C-alpha positions as CSV (number, residue, x, y, z in Angstrom):
1,X,-18.5,-3.5,15.3
2,X,-17.3,-1.9,12.1
3,X,-19.7,-0.3,9.7
4,X,-18.6,1.4,6.3
5,X,-21.5,3.9,4.9
6,X,-21.0,4.3,1.1
7,X,-23.2,6.0,-0.8
8,X,-23.4,8.8,-4.1
9,X,-24.5,5.5,-7.2
10,X,-26.0,6.2,-9.4
11,X,-28.1,6.1,-13.4
12,X,-25.4,8.4,-14.9
13,X,-24.8,9.1,-19.3
14,X,-21.1,7.6,-20.8
15,X,-19.1,10.4,-20.0
16,X,-20.7,11.8,-17.1
17,X,-19.1,11.8,-14.1
18,X,-20.1,10.3,-10.7
19,X,-18.9,10.7,-7.1
20,X,-18.7,7.4,-4.1
21,X,-18.4,7.7,-0.6
22,X,-17.8,6.0,2.2
23,X,-17.4,6.3,6.0
24,X,-16.3,4.0,8.2
25,X,-17.2,4.0,12.0
26,X,-17.5,2.1,15.4
27,X,-14.2,0.8,17.1
28,X,-11.0,2.1,14.8
29,X,-7.5,1.9,16.1
30,X,-6.5,2.1,12.8
31,X,-7.1,1.8,9.7
32,X,-4.1,0.5,6.9
33,X,-6.2,1.7,3.5
34,X,-9.5,2.1,2.5
35,X,-10.4,1.1,-1.1
36,X,-13.3,0.7,-3.3
37,X,-13.6,-2.6,-5.6
38,X,-17.0,-3.1,-8.2
39,X,-18.5,-6.5,-9.4
40,X,-20.2,-6.8,-12.2
41,X,-22.9,-9.3,-13.3
42,X,-20.5,-12.5,-13.9
43,X,-17.9,-11.0,-13.0
44,X,-15.3,-11.5,-9.6
45,X,-15.1,-8.9,-7.5
46,X,-12.2,-6.5,-8.6
47,X,-9.9,-3.9,-7.4
48,X,-10.6,-0.4,-8.8
49,X,-8.5,2.3,-6.3
50,X,-7.0,1.9,-3.2
51,X,-5.0,4.7,-0.5
52,X,-2.9,3.8,2.0
53,X,-2.3,5.6,5.3
54,X,0.7,7.0,3.0
55,X,-1.1,8.7,0.6
56,X,0.5,6.6,-2.3
57,X,-2.8,5.7,-4.9
58,X,-3.3,2.8,-6.8
59,X,-5.5,2.5,-9.8
60,X,-6.9,-0.4,-12.1
61,X,-5.5,-0.2,-15.1
62,X,-9.2,0.3,-16.4
63,X,-9.2,3.7,-14.9
64,X,-6.1,5.1,-14.7
65,X,-6.8,9.2,-15.6
66,X,-10.2,9.2,-14.9
67,X,-10.9,7.6,-11.5
68,X,-9.4,9.7,-8.6
69,X,-9.8,8.1,-4.8
70,X,-9.0,10.9,-2.2
71,X,-8.7,10.0,1.7
72,X,-9.2,11.8,5.3
73,X,-7.4,10.4,7.8
74,X,-8.6,12.0,10.5
75,X,-12.6,11.4,9.0
76,X,-12.0,7.5,8.6
77,X,-13.7,8.1,4.8
78,X,-12.7,7.7,2.0
79,X,-14.0,8.9,-2.0
80,X,-13.7,8.0,-5.1
81,X,-14.3,10.7,-8.4
82,X,-16.0,9.3,-11.7
83,X,-15.5,11.1,-14.1
84,X,-15.4,10.0,-18.6
85,X,-17.7,7.0,-17.0
86,X,-17.9,4.7,-20.0
87,X,-20.6,1.4,-20.0
88,X,-18.5,-1.1,-18.7
89,X,-17.8,1.1,-15.2
90,X,-21.3,-0.3,-14.4
91,X,-21.3,-2.0,-11.3
92,X,-21.8,-2.2,-7.6
93,X,-18.8,-0.5,-6.2
94,X,-18.1,-2.3,-3.2
95,X,-15.9,0.4,-0.5
96,X,-13.2,-1.3,1.7
97,X,-11.6,-0.7,5.1
98,X,-7.8,-2.3,6.1
99,X,-7.7,-1.8,9.8
100,X,-6.7,-3.0,13.1
101,X,-9.9,-2.3,15.6
102,X,-7.8,-1.7,18.9
103,X,-4.3,-2.3,19.7
104,X,-2.9,-5.4,19.4
105,X,-5.5,-6.7,17.7
106,X,-5.4,-9.0,14.2
107,X,-6.1,-6.9,10.7
108,X,-9.3,-7.5,9.1
109,X,-10.7,-6.3,6.1
110,X,-14.6,-4.5,6.6
111,X,-17.1,-4.2,3.4
112,X,-19.9,-1.6,2.7
113,X,-22.7,-3.0,2.0
114,X,-22.1,-2.1,-2.0
115,X,-23.9,0.7,-4.0
116,X,-25.1,-0.2,-7.7
117,X,-23.4,2.5,-11.0
118,X,-24.8,2.3,-14.1
119,X,-23.9,3.8,-17.4
120,X,-26.1,3.8,-19.8
121,X,-28.1,6.1,-22.1
């Protein structure tokens, strides 16, 4: 089995910063991409940032210049540094890993349990 465990959410004032972390563990042959998604109440889950094994990052337009995604391939971890947070960043943030569990396996998406980020004064 594969598990993704997130940490780092919480309550922060507008303009503040938070850092989310996610660690993948279990039967993992190769992780092709790791990323962060978020879902606000009443809205669909949306991509925040993704980083494939190549290290070439991709961000949602709404977070460009404020959020930074990093990855440690050796440790199967991904982090999201969030600066200049806005109330509209309030959401449950989910870690995602697109991976293969063993040689010859299909690729699958795995998700963390989600961590709440609330930006409010």
